OpenMM code with the backbone's topology and positions (N, CA, C; nanometers):
from openmm import Vec3, app, unit

residues = "MET THR ALA THR LEU PRO THR LEU ASP LEU ALA ARG ALA PRO ALA ALA LEU PHE PHE TYR GLY LEU ALA GLY ALA GLY LYS THR HIS VAL GLY ARG LEU VAL THR ARG LEU SER GLY ARG PHE PHE TYR ASP ALA ASP ASP ASP ILE SER ALA ALA MET ARG LEU ALA LEU ALA GLU GLN ARG PRO PHE THR GLU ALA MET ARG ASP GLU TYR PHE PRO ARG VAL ALA ARG ARG ILE LEU SER LEU GLN GLN GLN HIS GLY THR LEU VAL VAL THR GLN GLY VAL TYR LYS GLN ARG HIS ARG ASP TYR LEU LEU ALA GLN VAL ALA ASP MET GLU MET LEU CYS VAL GLU CYS SER GLN VAL VAL LEU GLN GLN ARG LEU SER VAL ARG ALA GLN GLY ILE SER SER GLY SER ALA ALA ALA LEU LEU ALA ASP PHE GLU GLN PRO PRO ALA GLY MET LYS VAL LEU ARG ASN ASP GLY GLN ASP ALA ASP ILE ILE ARG GLN LEU ASN ALA TRP TYR GLY HIS".split()
positions = [
    Vec3(2.8726, 0.1323, 0.8522),
    Vec3(2.7744, 0.0101, 0.9450),
    Vec3(2.6509, 0.0476, 0.9216),
    Vec3(2.5254, -0.0629, 0.9214),
    Vec3(2.4061, -0.0393, 0.9161),
    Vec3(2.3877, -0.1019, 1.0546),
    Vec3(2.2939, 0.0037, 1.1175),
    Vec3(2.1981, -0.0835, 1.2354),
    Vec3(2.1419, -0.1801, 1.2587),
    Vec3(2.1158, -0.2621, 1.3575),
    Vec3(2.0918, -0.4319, 1.3347),
    Vec3(1.8908, -0.3962, 1.3538),
    Vec3(1.8195, -0.4024, 1.2884),
    Vec3(1.6716, -0.3940, 1.2480),
    Vec3(1.6443, -0.5045, 1.3880),
    Vec3(1.5251, -0.4902, 1.4758),
    Vec3(1.4285, -0.5401, 1.5267),
    Vec3(1.3602, -0.6471, 1.4707),
    Vec3(1.3397, -0.7761, 1.5487),
    Vec3(1.2845, -0.8790, 1.4795),
    Vec3(1.1481, -0.8361, 1.4495),
    Vec3(1.1243, -0.8378, 1.3491),
    Vec3(0.9858, -0.8560, 1.3115),
    Vec3(0.8738, -0.9590, 1.3244),
    Vec3(0.7750, -0.8994, 1.4210),
    Vec3(0.6845, -1.0087, 1.4871),
    Vec3(0.5642, -1.0215, 1.4531),
    Vec3(0.5096, -1.0722, 1.3390),
    Vec3(0.3585, -1.1237, 1.3147),
    Vec3(0.2593, -1.1768, 1.3561),
    Vec3(0.3004, -1.2397, 1.4154),
    Vec3(0.2509, -1.3646, 1.5108),
    Vec3(0.0843, -1.3199, 1.5243),
    Vec3(0.0331, -1.2434, 1.5292),
    Vec3(-0.1410, -1.1755, 1.5310),
    Vec3(-0.1691, -1.1424, 1.3916),
    Vec3(-0.1311, -1.1053, 1.2980),
    Vec3(-0.1189, -1.0351, 1.1816),
    Vec3(-0.2245, -1.1327, 1.0869),
    Vec3(-0.3386, -1.0455, 1.0406),
    Vec3(-0.4048, -1.1970, 0.9099),
    Vec3(-0.3219, -1.2553, 0.8307),
    Vec3(-0.3620, -1.3020, 0.7509),
    Vec3(-0.2953, -1.3414, 0.6115),
    Vec3(-0.2432, -1.2635, 0.5232),
    Vec3(-0.3076, -1.1560, 0.4977),
    Vec3(-0.3026, -1.0609, 0.3659),
    Vec3(-0.2853, -0.9154, 0.4489),
    Vec3(-0.1844, -0.8526, 0.4866),
    Vec3(-0.1338, -0.7040, 0.4826),
    Vec3(-0.1570, -0.6316, 0.3924),
    Vec3(-0.2266, -0.5377, 0.3557),
    Vec3(-0.2553, -0.4554, 0.2396),
    Vec3(-0.2022, -0.2843, 0.2716),
    Vec3(-0.0837, -0.2404, 0.2275),
    Vec3(-0.0456, -0.1166, 0.2904),
    Vec3(-0.0965, -0.0318, 0.1731),
    Vec3(-0.1697, 0.0628, 0.1634),
    Vec3(-0.2255, 0.2001, 0.0963),
    Vec3(-0.1608, 0.3246, 0.1602),
    Vec3(-0.2008, 0.4016, 0.0457),
    Vec3(-0.1940, 0.5428, 0.0764),
    Vec3(-0.1199, 0.6272, -0.0519),
    Vec3(-0.1124, 0.7654, -0.0447),
    Vec3(-0.0769, 0.8409, -0.1136),
    Vec3(0.0859, 0.7791, -0.1873),
    Vec3(0.0768, 0.8265, -0.3490),
    Vec3(0.2003, 0.8406, -0.4108),
    Vec3(0.3163, 0.8984, -0.2720),
    Vec3(0.4355, 0.8340, -0.3038),
    Vec3(0.5371, 0.8735, -0.2130),
    Vec3(0.5363, 0.8164, -0.1139),
    Vec3(0.4311, 0.8001, -0.0432),
    Vec3(0.4304, 0.7543, 0.1471),
    Vec3(0.5246, 0.6598, 0.1657),
    Vec3(0.5366, 0.5653, 0.0792),
    Vec3(0.6572, 0.4731, 0.1113),
    Vec3(0.5592, 0.3032, 0.1155),
    Vec3(0.4528, 0.3038, 0.0796),
    Vec3(0.4054, 0.1764, 0.0297),
    Vec3(0.4369, 0.0659, 0.0197),
    Vec3(0.4844, 0.0668, -0.0947),
    Vec3(0.6300, -0.0536, -0.1667),
    Vec3(0.7404, -0.0592, -0.0592),
    Vec3(0.7868, 0.0439, -0.0569),
    Vec3(0.8778, 0.0238, 0.0478),
    Vec3(0.8813, -0.0533, 0.1716),
    Vec3(0.7800, -0.0264, 0.2525),
    Vec3(0.7209, -0.0878, 0.3662),
    Vec3(0.6815, -0.2383, 0.3072),
    Vec3(0.6093, -0.2570, 0.1981),
    Vec3(0.5407, -0.3706, 0.1877),
    Vec3(0.6676, -0.4755, 0.1634),
    Vec3(0.8145, -0.4150, 0.0930),
    Vec3(0.9437, -0.4976, 0.0391),
    Vec3(0.9691, -0.5085, 0.1892),
    Vec3(0.9968, -0.4248, 0.2577),
    Vec3(1.0611, -0.4901, 0.4201),
    Vec3(0.9888, -0.5809, 0.4694),
    Vec3(0.8365, -0.5666, 0.5100),
    Vec3(0.7521, -0.6775, 0.5583),
    Vec3(0.7856, -0.7981, 0.4794),
    Vec3(0.7964, -0.8238, 0.3299),
    Vec3(0.8353, -0.9413, 0.2633),
    Vec3(0.9492, -0.9734, 0.2912),
    Vec3(1.0690, -0.9117, 0.3166),
    Vec3(1.2007, -0.9068, 0.3173),
    Vec3(1.1891, -0.9937, 0.4403),
    Vec3(1.1469, -0.9619, 0.5704),
    Vec3(1.1902, -1.0045, 0.7141),
    Vec3(1.0628, -1.1169, 0.7249),
    Vec3(0.9654, -1.1311, 0.6907),
    Vec3(0.8637, -1.2328, 0.6900),
    Vec3(0.8586, -1.3298, 0.6243),
    Vec3(0.9101, -1.3180, 0.4802),
    Vec3(0.9028, -1.4189, 0.4335),
    Vec3(0.7404, -1.4375, 0.3227),
    Vec3(0.6835, -1.3110, 0.3431),
    Vec3(0.5340, -1.3143, 0.2994),
    Vec3(0.5635, -1.2988, 0.1344),
    Vec3(0.4309, -1.3398, 0.0462),
    Vec3(0.4496, -1.3012, -0.0815),
    Vec3(0.4075, -1.1685, -0.0751),
    Vec3(0.5297, -1.0962, -0.2015),
    Vec3(0.4591, -0.9471, -0.2041),
    Vec3(0.3930, -0.9276, -0.3522),
    Vec3(0.2784, -0.8717, -0.3344),
    Vec3(0.1858, -0.8037, -0.4580),
    Vec3(0.1627, -0.6811, -0.4842),
    Vec3(0.2380, -0.5961, -0.5718),
    Vec3(0.2365, -0.4832, -0.6140),
    Vec3(0.1092, -0.4617, -0.7173),
    Vec3(-0.0371, -0.4559, -0.6514),
    Vec3(-0.1786, -0.4269, -0.7217),
    Vec3(-0.1475, -0.3160, -0.8467),
    Vec3(-0.0300, -0.2334, -0.8212),
    Vec3(-0.0331, -0.1213, -0.9145),
    Vec3(0.0519, -0.2169, -1.0814),
    Vec3(0.0749, -0.3416, -1.0444),
    Vec3(0.1236, -0.4252, -1.1458),
    Vec3(-0.0310, -0.4541, -1.2746),
    Vec3(-0.1398, -0.4717, -1.1900),
    Vec3(-0.2684, -0.4798, -1.2364),
    Vec3(-0.3180, -0.3483, -1.3083),
    Vec3(-0.2796, -0.2614, -1.3009),
    Vec3(-0.3773, -0.1258, -1.3173),
    Vec3(-0.3822, -0.1467, -1.5268),
    Vec3(-0.5034, -0.1068, -1.5426),
    Vec3(-0.5243, -0.0924, -1.6700),
    Vec3(-0.4440, -0.0049, -1.7915),
    Vec3(-0.4833, -0.0300, -1.9099),
    Vec3(-0.3841, 0.0684, -1.9943),
    Vec3(-0.4942, 0.2214, -1.9870),
    Vec3(-0.5927, 0.2133, -1.9946),
    Vec3(-0.6509, 0.3531, -1.9010),
    Vec3(-0.5894, 0.3874, -1.7932),
    Vec3(-0.5551, 0.3183, -1.7179),
    Vec3(-0.4997, 0.3885, -1.5955),
    Vec3(-0.3831, 0.4079, -1.6492),
    Vec3(-0.2865, 0.3481, -1.7071),
    Vec3(-0.1609, 0.3646, -1.7240),
    Vec3(-0.1507, 0.5454, -1.8123),
    Vec3(-0.2573, 0.5329, -1.9121),
    Vec3(-0.2812, 0.6446, -1.9706),
    Vec3(-0.3254, 0.7798, -1.8964),
    Vec3(-0.4145, 0.7467, -1.8107),
    Vec3(-0.4707, 0.8943, -1.7129),
    Vec3(-0.3001, 0.8711, -1.6053),
    Vec3(-0.2239, 0.7986, -1.5910),
    Vec3(-0.1083, 0.8597, -1.5315),
    Vec3(0.0124, 0.9323, -1.5911),
    Vec3(0.0149, 0.9012, -1.7343),
    Vec3(0.1191, 0.9547, -1.8253),
    Vec3(0.0579, 1.1120, -1.8263),
    Vec3(-0.0955, 1.1148, -1.8940),
    Vec3(-0.1434, 1.2452, -1.8876),
    Vec3(-0.1475, 1.3536, -1.7703),
    Vec3(-0.1329, 1.2647, -1.6580),
    Vec3(-0.1111, 1.3694, -1.5124),
    Vec3(-0.2908, 1.3744, -1.4827),
    Vec3(-0.3732, 1.2778, -1.5174),
    Vec3(-0.5088, 1.2661, -1.5054),
    Vec3(-0.5331, 1.1887, -1.3584),
    Vec3(-0.6533, 1.2085, -1.2693),
    Vec3(-0.6893, 1.1108, -1.1864),
    Vec3(-0.7324, 1.0167, -1.2143),
    Vec3(-0.7695, 0.9175, -1.1722),
    Vec3(-0.8493, 0.7822, -1.2431),
    Vec3(-0.9684, 0.7955, -1.2463),
    Vec3(-1.0658, 0.7937, -1.3542),
    Vec3(-1.2076, 0.7820, -1.3630),
    Vec3(-1.2613, 0.7026, -1.2175),
    Vec3(-1.3891, 0.7350, -1.1951),
    Vec3(-1.4624, 0.6187, -1.1400),
    Vec3(-1.4831, 0.4710, -1.1740),
    Vec3(-1.5017, 0.5056, -1.3143),
    Vec3(-1.5470, 0.3878, -1.3710),
    Vec3(-1.3725, 0.2594, -1.4211),
    Vec3(-1.3085, 0.3693, -1.4275),
    Vec3(-1.1565, 0.2944, -1.4114),
    Vec3(-1.1444, 0.2130, -1.2826),
    Vec3(-1.1528, 0.2545, -1.1918),
    Vec3(-1.1579, 0.2344, -1.0524),
    Vec3(-1.2644, 0.1054, -1.0446),
    Vec3(-1.3510, 0.1399, -1.0487),
    Vec3(-1.4439, 0.0188, -1.0635),
    Vec3(-1.4252, -0.0926, -1.1322),
    Vec3(-1.3728, -0.1039, -1.2725),
    Vec3(-1.3164, -0.2134, -1.3432),
    Vec3(-1.1965, -0.2681, -1.2662),
    Vec3(-1.1193, -0.2025, -1.1825),
    Vec3(-0.9863, -0.2363, -1.1640),
    Vec3(-1.0146, -0.3021, -1.0200),
    Vec3(-1.0835, -0.2833, -0.9281),
    Vec3(-1.0645, -0.3510, -0.7735),
    Vec3(-1.1439, -0.4891, -0.8010),
    Vec3(-1.2298, -0.5099, -0.8197),
    Vec3(-1.2173, -0.6803, -0.8613),
    Vec3(-1.1451, -0.7538, -0.8975),
    Vec3(-1.0853, -0.6853, -0.9754),
    Vec3(-0.9067, -0.7650, -1.0439),
    Vec3(-0.8270, -0.7903, -0.9551),
    Vec3(-0.8200, -0.7174, -0.8590),
    Vec3(-0.7297, -0.6850, -0.7467),
    Vec3(-0.7618, -0.7706, -0.6602),
    Vec3(-0.9445, -0.7849, -0.6363),
    Vec3(-0.9720, -0.8806, -0.5032),
    Vec3(-0.9499, -1.0503, -0.5759),
    Vec3(-0.9800, -1.0628, -0.6917),
    Vec3(-0.9627, -1.1843, -0.7294),
    Vec3(-0.8403, -1.2449, -0.7424),
    Vec3(-0.7279, -1.1336, -0.7485),
    Vec3(-0.5747, -1.1761, -0.7396),
    Vec3(-0.5149, -1.2014, -0.6012),
    Vec3(-0.5880, -1.1257, -0.5430),
    Vec3(-0.5704, -1.1468, -0.3825),
    Vec3(-0.5790, -1.2718, -0.3444),
    Vec3(-0.7474, -1.3045, -0.3865),
    Vec3(-0.7544, -1.4285, -0.3350),
    Vec3(-0.6965, -1.5539, -0.3998),
    Vec3(-0.6602, -1.5382, -0.5013),
    Vec3(-0.5460, -1.6232, -0.5849),
    Vec3(-0.4009, -1.6694, -0.5129),
    Vec3(-0.3736, -1.5139, -0.5242),
    Vec3(-0.2787, -1.5435, -0.4109),
    Vec3(-0.2419, -1.6121, -0.3071),
    Vec3(-0.3739, -1.5764, -0.2109),
    Vec3(-0.3623, -1.6504, -0.0903),
    Vec3(-0.3556, -1.7883, -0.1371),
    Vec3(-0.4654, -1.8219, -0.1962),
    Vec3(-0.4618, -1.9904, -0.2034),
    Vec3(-0.2848, -2.0427, -0.2410),
    Vec3(-0.2132, -1.9362, -0.3068),
    Vec3(-0.1211, -1.9853, -0.3524),
    Vec3(-0.0099, -2.0372, -0.2386),
    Vec3(0.0110, -1.8717, -0.1848),
    Vec3(0.1005, -1.8339, -0.0869),
    Vec3(0.0737, -1.8820, 0.0546),
    Vec3(-0.0605, -1.8353, 0.0845),
    Vec3(-0.1167, -1.8638, 0.2226),
    Vec3(-0.1252, -1.6878, 0.2846),
    Vec3(0.0547, -1.6564, 0.2894),
    Vec3(0.0434, -1.5231, 0.3601),
    Vec3(0.1039, -1.4152, 0.2429),
    Vec3(0.0482, -1.3153, 0.2442),
    Vec3(0.1417, -1.2214, 0.1787),
    Vec3(0.1009, -1.0701, 0.2489),
    Vec3(0.1735, -0.9883, 0.1352),
    Vec3(0.1990, -0.8390, 0.1751),
    Vec3(0.1338, -0.7668, 0.0119),
    Vec3(0.0389, -0.6783, 0.0196),
    Vec3(-0.0191, -0.6066, -0.1014),
    Vec3(0.0009, -0.4558, -0.0868),
    Vec3(0.0178, -0.3779, -0.1871),
    Vec3(0.0364, -0.2634, -0.1583),
    Vec3(-0.0079, -0.2103, -0.2743),
    Vec3(-0.0997, -0.0793, -0.2684),
    Vec3(-0.1532, 0.0030, -0.3875),
    Vec3(-0.1905, 0.0940, -0.3461),
    Vec3(-0.2551, 0.2410, -0.3827),
    Vec3(-0.3198, 0.3304, -0.3421),
    Vec3(-0.4180, 0.3581, -0.2891),
    Vec3(-0.5226, 0.2981, -0.3603),
    Vec3(-0.6567, 0.2712, -0.3218),
    Vec3(-0.7213, 0.3713, -0.2515),
    Vec3(-0.7220, 0.4926, -0.2992),
    Vec3(-0.7417, 0.6268, -0.2815),
    Vec3(-0.9168, 0.6619, -0.1702),
    Vec3(-0.9805, 0.5726, -0.2529),
    Vec3(-1.1161, 0.5707, -0.2240),
    Vec3(-1.1807, 0.4362, -0.0814),
    Vec3(-1.2401, 0.5281, 0.0135),
    Vec3(-1.2735, 0.4425, 0.0880),
    Vec3(-1.3468, 0.3272, 0.0493),
    Vec3(-1.4605, 0.3888, -0.0301),
    Vec3(-1.5599, 0.2600, -0.0794),
    Vec3(-1.4426, 0.1477, -0.1284),
    Vec3(-1.4002, 0.1513, -0.2186),
    Vec3(-1.2807, 0.0647, -0.2741),
    Vec3(-1.2109, 0.0111, -0.1449),
    Vec3(-1.1726, 0.0514, -0.0674),
    Vec3(-1.0900, -0.0297, 0.0668),
    Vec3(-1.2023, -0.1203, 0.1115),
    Vec3(-1.3090, -0.0842, 0.1578),
    Vec3(-1.4601, -0.1161, 0.1998),
    Vec3(-1.4612, -0.2700, 0.1021),
    Vec3(-1.4756, -0.2355, -0.0075),
    Vec3(-1.4949, -0.3235, -0.0870),
    Vec3(-1.3987, -0.4809, -0.0922),
    Vec3(-1.2801, -0.4192, -0.0975),
    Vec3(-1.1822, -0.5380, -0.0893),
    Vec3(-1.2100, -0.5871, 0.0272),
    Vec3(-1.2345, -0.5191, 0.1363),
    Vec3(-1.2492, -0.6309, 0.2660),
    Vec3(-1.3291, -0.7015, 0.2947),
    Vec3(-1.4236, -0.6417, 0.2264),
    Vec3(-1.5693, -0.7453, 0.2165),
    Vec3(-1.5298, -0.8729, 0.1386),
    Vec3(-1.4323, -0.8346, 0.0135),
    Vec3(-1.4240, -0.9594, -0.1010),
    Vec3(-1.3237, -1.0517, -0.0202),
    Vec3(-1.2293, -0.9861, 0.0938),
    Vec3(-1.0903, -1.1060, 0.0664),
    Vec3(-1.0736, -1.1071, 0.2466),
    Vec3(-1.1580, -1.2145, 0.2657),
    Vec3(-1.1184, -1.2707, 0.4416),
    Vec3(-0.9628, -1.2764, 0.5094),
    Vec3(-0.9583, -1.2235, 0.5617),
    Vec3(-0.8472, -1.2861, 0.6867),
    Vec3(-0.7437, -1.1394, 0.6227),
    Vec3(-0.7590, -1.0153, 0.5816),
    Vec3(-0.6824, -0.9359, 0.5473),
    Vec3(-0.7075, -0.7662, 0.6147),
    Vec3(-0.6188, -0.7205, 0.6382),
    Vec3(-0.6393, -0.6019, 0.6910),
    Vec3(-0.5717, -0.4755, 0.6060),
    Vec3(-0.6000, -0.3419, 0.6138),
    Vec3(-0.5495, -0.2729, 0.5503),
    Vec3(-0.5311, -0.1420, 0.6133),
    Vec3(-0.3799, -0.1293, 0.5765),
    Vec3(-0.3299, -0.0013, 0.6715),
    Vec3(-0.2479, 0.1151, 0.5859),
    Vec3(-0.2789, 0.1930, 0.6311),
    Vec3(-0.2710, 0.3393, 0.5610),
    Vec3(-0.1227, 0.4018, 0.5950),
    Vec3(-0.0092, 0.4206, 0.4815),
    Vec3(0.1388, 0.4333, 0.5333),
    Vec3(0.1191, 0.6143, 0.4834),
    Vec3(0.1205, 0.6852, 0.5888),
    Vec3(0.1902, 0.8083, 0.5691),
    Vec3(0.3130, 0.8705, 0.6279),
    Vec3(0.3733, 0.9404, 0.5671),
    Vec3(0.4638, 1.0465, 0.5891),
    Vec3(0.4202, 1.1710, 0.6164),
    Vec3(0.5885, 1.2635, 0.6141),
    Vec3(0.5263, 1.4104, 0.6415),
    Vec3(0.5620, 1.4580, 0.5065),
    Vec3(0.4787, 1.6032, 0.4378),
    Vec3(0.5276, 1.6506, 0.3662),
    Vec3(0.6290, 1.6629, 0.2678),
    Vec3(0.7029, 1.7088, 0.3726),
    Vec3(0.8301, 1.7684, 0.3314),
    Vec3(0.9314, 1.6023, 0.2898),
    Vec3(0.9030, 1.4824, 0.3445),
    Vec3(0.9233, 1.3688, 0.3235),
    Vec3(0.8666, 1.2997, 0.1994),
    Vec3(0.7552, 1.3155, 0.1632),
    Vec3(0.6581, 1.2978, 0.0469),
    Vec3(0.6985, 1.3828, -0.0592),
    Vec3(0.7255, 1.4788, -0.0793),
    Vec3(0.7692, 1.5766, -0.1656),
    Vec3(0.9318, 1.5654, -0.2066),
    Vec3(1.0210, 1.4771, -0.1226),
    Vec3(1.1447, 1.4483, -0.1369),
    Vec3(1.1385, 1.3244, -0.2480),
    Vec3(1.0875, 1.2720, -0.2176),
    Vec3(1.0771, 1.1236, -0.2409),
    Vec3(0.9906, 1.1426, -0.4205),
    Vec3(0.8945, 1.1670, -0.4108),
    Vec3(0.8642, 1.2458, -0.5386),
    Vec3(0.9621, 1.3333, -0.6369),
    Vec3(1.0357, 1.3833, -0.5789),
    Vec3(1.1166, 1.4554, -0.6392),
    Vec3(1.2386, 1.3873, -0.7148),
    Vec3(1.2440, 1.2487, -0.6733),
    Vec3(1.3856, 1.2376, -0.6809),
    Vec3(1.3324, 1.0693, -0.7457),
    Vec3(1.2116, 1.0093, -0.7874),
    Vec3(1.1593, 0.9296, -0.8863),
    Vec3(1.2072, 0.9266, -0.9587),
    Vec3(1.2653, 0.8380, -1.0473),
    Vec3(1.2753, 0.8350, -1.2307),
    Vec3(1.1825, 0.7490, -1.2649),
    Vec3(1.0908, 0.6219, -1.1760),
    Vec3(1.0277, 0.5515, -1.2391),
    Vec3(0.8687, 0.6044, -1.1444),
    Vec3(0.7741, 0.5256, -1.1866),
    Vec3(0.6582, 0.5268, -1.1536),
    Vec3(0.6029, 0.6455, -1.1361),
    Vec3(0.5120, 0.6849, -1.0624),
    Vec3(0.4403, 0.8169, -1.0943),
    Vec3(0.4850, 0.9427, -1.0646),
    Vec3(0.4560, 1.0536, -1.1616),
    Vec3(0.5485, 1.1365, -1.1405),
    Vec3(0.4881, 1.2307, -1.0597),
    Vec3(0.5726, 1.3476, -1.0160),
    Vec3(0.5031, 1.4484, -0.9377),
    Vec3(0.3551, 1.5559, -0.9838),
    Vec3(0.3513, 1.5559, -1.0814),
    Vec3(0.2253, 1.6186, -1.1487),
    Vec3(0.1344, 1.5116, -1.1369),
    Vec3(0.1618, 1.4118, -1.1194),
    Vec3(0.0266, 1.2568, -1.1250),
    Vec3(0.0065, 1.2960, -1.0068),
    Vec3(0.0836, 1.2950, -0.9121),
    Vec3(0.0830, 1.2586, -0.7418),
    Vec3(-0.0094, 1.3685, -0.7246),
    Vec3(0.0312, 1.4988, -0.7623),
    Vec3(-0.0469, 1.6053, -0.7334),
    Vec3(-0.2281, 1.6031, -0.7636),
    Vec3(-0.1985, 1.5610, -0.9076),
    Vec3(-0.3582, 1.5612, -0.9775),
    Vec3(-0.4237, 1.4083, -0.8456),
    Vec3(-0.3782, 1.3037, -0.8214),
    Vec3(-0.4083, 1.2361, -0.7417),
    Vec3(-0.4263, 1.2893, -0.6168),
    Vec3(-0.3771, 1.4078, -0.5605),
    Vec3(-0.3778, 1.4166, -0.3871),
    Vec3(-0.5563, 1.4815, -0.3647),
    Vec3(-0.6172, 1.5250, -0.4405),
    Vec3(-0.7133, 1.5823, -0.4148),
    Vec3(-0.8313, 1.4560, -0.3886),
    Vec3(-0.7950, 1.3594, -0.4602),
    Vec3(-0.8751, 1.2455, -0.5065),
    Vec3(-0.8718, 1.1435, -0.3499),
    Vec3(-0.7941, 1.1452, -0.2684),
    Vec3(-0.7458, 1.0697, -0.1625),
    Vec3(-0.8369, 1.0823, -0.0597),
    Vec3(-0.9031, 1.0000, -0.0060),
    Vec3(-0.9760, 0.9964, 0.1283),
    Vec3(-0.9323, 0.9418, 0.2349),
    Vec3(-0.8805, 0.9926, 0.3281),
    Vec3(-0.8319, 0.9887, 0.4324),
    Vec3(-0.8903, 0.8795, 0.5339),
    Vec3(-0.7988, 0.7818, 0.5944),
    Vec3(-0.8683, 0.6444, 0.6509),
    Vec3(-1.0011, 0.7072, 0.7631),
    Vec3(-1.1005, 0.5945, 0.7686),
    Vec3(-1.1970, 0.6701, 0.8927),
    Vec3(-1.0890, 0.6198, 1.0195),
    Vec3(-1.1382, 0.7184, 1.1319),
    Vec3(-1.0885, 0.6802, 1.2984),
    Vec3(-1.0991, 0.5269, 1.3017),
    Vec3(-1.0040, 0.5478, 1.3734),
    Vec3(-0.9950, 0.3807, 1.4214),
    Vec3(-0.9147, 0.2891, 1.3480),
    Vec3(-0.8790, 0.3335, 1.2118),
    Vec3(-0.8064, 0.2305, 1.1037),
    Vec3(-0.6327, 0.2428, 1.1369),
    Vec3(-0.5635, 0.1352, 1.1345),
    Vec3(-0.4152, 0.1705, 1.1444),
    Vec3(-0.3461, 0.2785, 1.0719),
    Vec3(-0.3088, 0.3388, 1.0817),
    Vec3(-0.1862, 0.4261, 1.0011),
    Vec3(-0.0520, 0.4163, 1.0424),
    Vec3(0.0275, 0.3608, 0.9605),
    Vec3(0.1730, 0.3334, 0.9747),
    Vec3(0.2695, 0.4878, 0.9181),
    Vec3(0.3429, 0.5063, 0.9970),
    Vec3(0.3885, 0.6167, 0.9996),
    Vec3(0.5619, 0.5744, 0.9273),
    Vec3(0.5499, 0.6387, 0.7821),
    Vec3(0.6710, 0.5670, 0.7366),
    Vec3(0.7678, 0.7048, 0.6795),
    Vec3(0.8577, 0.7783, 0.7765),
    Vec3(0.9442, 0.8698, 0.7481),
    Vec3(1.0552, 0.8438, 0.7294),
    Vec3(1.1001, 0.6940, 0.6971),
    Vec3(1.2023, 0.6472, 0.6549),
    Vec3(1.2754, 0.5623, 0.7367),
    Vec3(1.2461, 0.5524, 0.8561),
    Vec3(1.3436, 0.4621, 0.9385),
    Vec3(1.2847, 0.3226, 0.9744),
    Vec3(1.3651, 0.2249, 0.9061),
    Vec3(1.2833, 0.0968, 0.9273),
    Vec3(1.2728, 0.0530, 1.0491),
    Vec3(1.3392, 0.0643, 1.1129),
    Vec3(1.3505, 0.0326, 1.2931),
    Vec3(1.1530, 0.0730, 1.3258),
    Vec3(1.1687, 0.1978, 1.3070),
    Vec3(1.0169, 0.2546, 1.3420),
    Vec3(0.9383, 0.1827, 1.3034),
    Vec3(0.9119, 0.1451, 1.1427),
    Vec3(0.8239, 0.0618, 1.0935),
    Vec3(0.7918, -0.0639, 1.1405),
    Vec3(0.8899, -0.1171, 1.1638),
    Vec3(0.9175, -0.3148, 1.2147),
    Vec3(0.8126, -0.2299, 1.3991),
    Vec3(0.8593, -0.1441, 1.4601),
    Vec3(0.8251, -0.1392, 1.5861),
    Vec3(0.6946, -0.1138, 1.5956),
    Vec3(0.6342, -0.0057, 1.4986),
    Vec3(0.4829, 0.0015, 1.4701),
    Vec3(0.4411, -0.1458, 1.4700),
    Vec3(0.4544, -0.2003, 1.3173),
    Vec3(0.3739, -0.3247, 1.3376),
    Vec3(0.3831, -0.4405, 1.4331),
    Vec3(0.5493, -0.4413, 1.4850),
    Vec3(0.5271, -0.5421, 1.6299),
    Vec3(0.4223, -0.5049, 1.7080),
    Vec3(0.3755, -0.3716, 1.7579),
    Vec3(0.2922, -0.2888, 1.8793),
    Vec3(0.1412, -0.3625, 1.8393),
    Vec3(0.1264, -0.4041, 1.6685),
    Vec3(-0.0178, -0.4146, 1.6130),
    Vec3(-0.0467, -0.5631, 1.6702),
    Vec3(0.0918, -0.6206, 1.5729),
    Vec3(0.0906, -0.7534, 1.5579),
    Vec3(0.1495, -0.8816, 1.6019),
    Vec3(0.2780, -0.8053, 1.7131),
    Vec3(0.3323, -0.9034, 1.7990),
    Vec3(0.3088, -0.9729, 1.9055),
    Vec3(0.3454, -1.0714, 1.9674),
    Vec3(0.2616, -1.1813, 2.1009),
    Vec3(0.2530, -1.0894, 2.1546),
] * unit.nanometer
topology = app.Topology()
chain = topology.addChain("A")
for resn in residues:
    res = topology.addResidue(resn, chain)
    for name in ("N", "CA", "C"):
        topology.addAtom(name, app.Element.getBySymbol(name[0]), res)
C-alpha cells in the first residue's frame, strides 16, 4: 500500500521551474514528480548536450568552458521556445557553474532555479545502481566542478521521500 501524497500547490510558482544540482541528487526524479502532479511540460536539458559533451562523459572528463559556453545558449533558446508552446514547464540539468545559472536567469523571464541536494550516502547509493546516465566515475570528475548556490537561493532536499519534496515546494509556492 502506498501513502497518499499531499497535493502540490504551485499557485505562486514562476512559469518555469529549473532543478539543478549534482549527478545523483535526484533532479530528474523531482522534475518528473512535479510534472506528473502539475501537468507542466518536462524538459530534460541533458537531451541537448553536444557530441563533445557526450564524449567527455563517456571518458569521465569534466566539460570544458568552451563546451558549456556553446551549450547554455542552446538551452535558453529551447526553454523560451517551450514556454511559448506549453506555458509552464519543468527543466532539469546539472548547471555546475553559477555564471551559467545567472546567464539562464537573465535570458529566460519568469523562471526560478532550485538546487536539488541529498545526503552523500544517498548520492552514492543512487550512483552505484545507475544502469543509464552518468557513471560514478563521471560524477566524481564533475564533483570538483560544481559551484554551490549563493546564500538565499532555494535548495530542495531530496533524500527520497516524495511527500517531503512536495511539502518543500508548497512552502515556497503554495497559497
